[in-house]
N, C-alpha and C positions, 0 to 999 in steps of 0.2 A: 237552525242556526242561532247562536246566541254569541254576542261579543260585548265585552266590557272594557271600558277605558280605565286601566290602572293608573296611567299617568297621561296627562296632557298639560298644556300651558295654563289652562284656567280650570277652576272648579267653583260650584256653587253648592257643594255637598258638605254638610258639617262633618268635621272629622277627617275629611280626605285632603291629602297634600297635593299641590300643584307645583310644577316646575317646568323649565323650558326643556322638554323632552316628550317622549312618546313610548307608551307600552299598552298593548292590547291583548286581552285574554279572549280566546275564541273557542267555542265548542261547536263542533259540526260532525254529525254522525257519531262514531265512536272515538273521534280524535279530539284531544284537548291541546291547543296550540298557544304558545306565548309568541307574540309578534313584537319584537324589540323589548328593551328592558330599562328605558329611561336614562336619566343623567346621574342617578344616585340609587340608593336603596329605597327610595320612596315607594316604588312600585310594589315592593314586597309588604310594606307596612299598609299601603292601601288594599292590597290583596287580602290580608288578614281581616281588615275591617269590612271588606265586601264579601267575606266568606268564600274566597277563591283559594283552593288548596294547590299551591304551586308544586307540591311534591307529586302531584298526580298528573302533571303536564306530560304529554307524549313526545312532544317536540317543540323546539324553539327556533325561531327564524329571525335572523339579524338582517334588517333592511339595507344597511350600509355601514361603513366603518367610521362613524363619527360618535363622539362621546355621548351625545344626548340620546342616543339609541342603544348604547352598549355598556354603560358603567354598571348596570345592575346584573350583568351576566355572571360575574364570579359569584355573587351571592346566590343567584338562581342555581348554579351548579352545585353549591353547598347544600341548598335546600332540597333540590331534586337530584337524585343519584342516577337516573336512567335516561333522561331525555337527550337525544343528540341535539347539537346546536348548529344549524345550517348557516354558514357565513360565506361570503364570496372569497375567493382565493386572493383577491387584491385589497381586501378590507383593511389590511394592517399598514397601509401607506400612512405616514405620519403627515396628514394633510394640514395645511394652513390656509386660512382665508385670504382674500385679496381685497384690500379696501384703500381708497384714495391714492391709487397708483402704486401701492406697496404691499408686499407680502406681510401679513400680520405675524407677530412674534409668537402669539399663543397657538399652541397646537390643538386643532379641533378634532383630530382623529381619536382612535381608541386609546384610552388613558389607563389601561391596565398596567400594573407593576410587573416586572419579570416573574415575580412569585405567583401572582395571579394568573398570568398567561400559561405558565408551566402547569398550575393546578387544573386548568380547564382544557389543556391541549388534547387530551384523549377523548374529549367529548365533541371537539369540533369536526364538522363535515364540510369540507371545502367545495363550493359550487363554482360553476362557470357558465354552462348552459342550463336549460331547464332540468329540474329534478322533480320527478313524479313520486309523490308519497303514496297516493292511491290514484285511481282513475279519475277522481274528482278533485284532487288537491295537488297543486303544482307549485314549486318555487321557480321563478322565471330565470334565475341566473342573470347575466348581463342583459339590460333592457336595451333593444335596438332603438336608436334615435329616430324619432319621427321626422319626416321631411320638413326642412326649414327651422328645426328647433335651434334656438340660441339660449345658452344658460343665462339665468338672471344673476348668478353669483359664480365666481371662479375660485378654484382651489389649486394649490400647488403642493408638491412634496419635494423633498431633496433627494436626488438620485446618487448613485454610487460615486460620482465625481464631486459631489457637494453642490452642484448647481441646481436651480429649481426647475422642476418638471411639471408641466400642466397636468393636473389630475382630471382625467376625462370621466371620472365618477363610474367607471365601469363596474365598480363593486356595488352599485345600487341595484337591488332586485325587488320584486314585488311578490306577494303571495296571492294566489288565485284559487278560490274555492267555488265548485259548481254545486248548486242546489236546484231543486226542482223548479224554482222561480227564476233562476238565472245565476250569473256570476257575481261573487262578492270579491272585489279587487281591493287589497290592502297595500298601500304605498306609503313608506315612511316619510321621505322628504320630496320625492320626485325631482331630484337633482338633474335627471336626464329628461325631464318633462312629464307632467301628468298625462299629457296626450300620448306620449311614447309608452308610458306604463299601461294605459288603457288599450291602446293598439296592440301591445304585446299580449295582454291578457286575452283579447278577442282572437288573436291568431292562434292561441293555445287551444282554444275552444270555439272553433268557427261556428257561425250561425247560432250563437247562444246569446240571448239578451243580457244586458248588465243590470242586475238587480240593485247593486249598491257599489259606489266607489267611496272607499274610506281612505282619505289621503291627506298627508301634508303636501301642499302643492308648491311651496317655495315661490310664491308670487308677491311677497312683501317688497321686493326691490323691482318688481316688473312695472313697466309703464302702462298707461291705461289701454293703449292699442293692443298690447301684448295680453292683458287680462281679457279684453273683449274677444280676442281670437280664441283664447282658451275656452271661454264660455260658448263661443259659436261652435267649436268642435265637440264640446261636451253635449250640446243640444243635438248636433248631428248624429251622435252615437246613441241618442235616445236613452240616456242613463236614467233609470227609474228613481234612484235616491242618491244624493250626494252628501257626504259628511266631510266638510273641509276643516282640517284640524291642524294643530301645532304650527308650522311654519308658513301657512297659507297667506296670512296677512289680513288685517282687519278690512282694508279697503276691498280686497278680493272677496272676502266673506260677505261683505255687504252686497256687493254686485252679484254674487252667486245667489244670495237670497232673494234679490230683487228679480233675478232672471228665472229662477226655478220655484220660487214660492215655497209651498209646503214640502216639495220634493228635496229641498236643501235643509238638512237637519243640523243644528248647532250642538255639538257634543263636547263634553268636558270630562275631566277626571271624576270618576265615581258614577258616570252614567252607564247603564246597561240597556242593551237592545236585544229583543227576542223576536224572531221571525218564524212563524209556524209553517 
């Protein structure tokens, strides 16, 4: 198993670009996977500098329909002529954030032009429930909500009649890879809860330990009690290694590092991890 951060919010690697977004390149067995494609074409520039050949990727997975995970997909499809792009059937909702009691004007959903969407349309594979790529690789489809989960941020889209509709983020999905040492769980933003994603992964591979959780956890707006509960549940799942990235939030990252010590690894754009 090898995974490399093509894009993340931060970097300490010379010549590597950072942005508010996420893109991870994964090599497992004979499969090469792109998980998300960031908020711009930066992922491709970084891939070239990191000697990652995007033209050889076997499949791409879109974690959910927000711009900071999808803007690079049109370029990816021009660079790579073969890989299917697995994306949830509800991902094209034109989501808007909710802040200070109002729906935000700026659309945070997928920002492809009509021409870009048409150009990639024959590459899209729409998901709903779990999609098994191999016996050891699965895309979750809609992540079931963990008991007691409350979102730290709400989103809305405008329905057929023009009124706002609560976006339940059913289009968020995780990627789960089973290796000999356990499960590798990749979650883009965990809008349906990082514990929901973890429980979903474990339900797909029962009685298999979690070797690594690589996730944006969307805890930057969470209160201290909410963050403490997430940490408690992560501890109960005995996750061997945690890489909190992207939208996790600095307070949560600090608390995760305090709770898990060396098991919590801080990852940035340009970083590569290899597990033998």
